[in-house]
N, C-alpha and C positions, 0 to 999 in steps of 0.2 A: 253752473248751479247743478248740483246732482239730483236735487228733489223735485225741482220745477223749472219751467222755461220762462222767458221773460213776460209772456202774456199772462201766464198763472200768477206769477208775482204781482203784476199790475192789477189783476182781478181782486186779490187779497187785500192789497193796499186801497183799491176803490172801496172795498167793503168797509175796512176800518176807517178810512178817511175819504169819504166821499169828495171833497173839495181838492183833495190832492192832485197836483198837476205831475204827469209823467212824461219823461223824455226817453224814448228808446235810442239805444246807440248798437250800431253793428258794423261788421267789416263788409257786409253785402251792400249792394246799392239799394235806393228805396224802390226802384222799378223791380228788382229781383224779389224782395220781400213783399211787395204788393201782389207780384205775380203768384208767388207761393201761398199767398192768404195769410201771411204771418200777422200783419197788422191792418187794422181798418184804414181807410182812405184819410181819415181826420186826425190820425194819431201822430204825435210830434215826434220827430226823427232826426238823429244826427249820425252821419256816415263816418266811420273811422277810416283812416287816422284823422284827428283833429288835434289842433294846437290848444294850449289852455286859454288863449284869447278867444279863439272860436266857440269852445266850450261855455265859457263865461257869456259870450254874446248870446248864444242860443238859449241858455238858462234865462237870462234876462228877457229875451223875447216871449218864451213860454210863460214866464210869471207875469207879464205885461198884458197877455192876452185877457180879453173878458169874453164870457160865454153867457148864454141865458140861464143856464143851470146853476151858475155860481151866485151866492148872495154873501154880503159881508156878515161875518160873525162878530 
């Protein structure tokens, strides 16, 4: 993405759609990303490479999660 990184895109999405759930994907391991401060500890993450099945499974998991800040619209 030439104009923004993933965190910046996520912030913009959160401003526009506060209830949106975001799943970050990267070729880096979760440990490396956490160490570099790229993502907060509670951010949803999927490491590349992944299969279509593992992507679908992870999306279902993220969508199924309940959080206190979410309300039914």
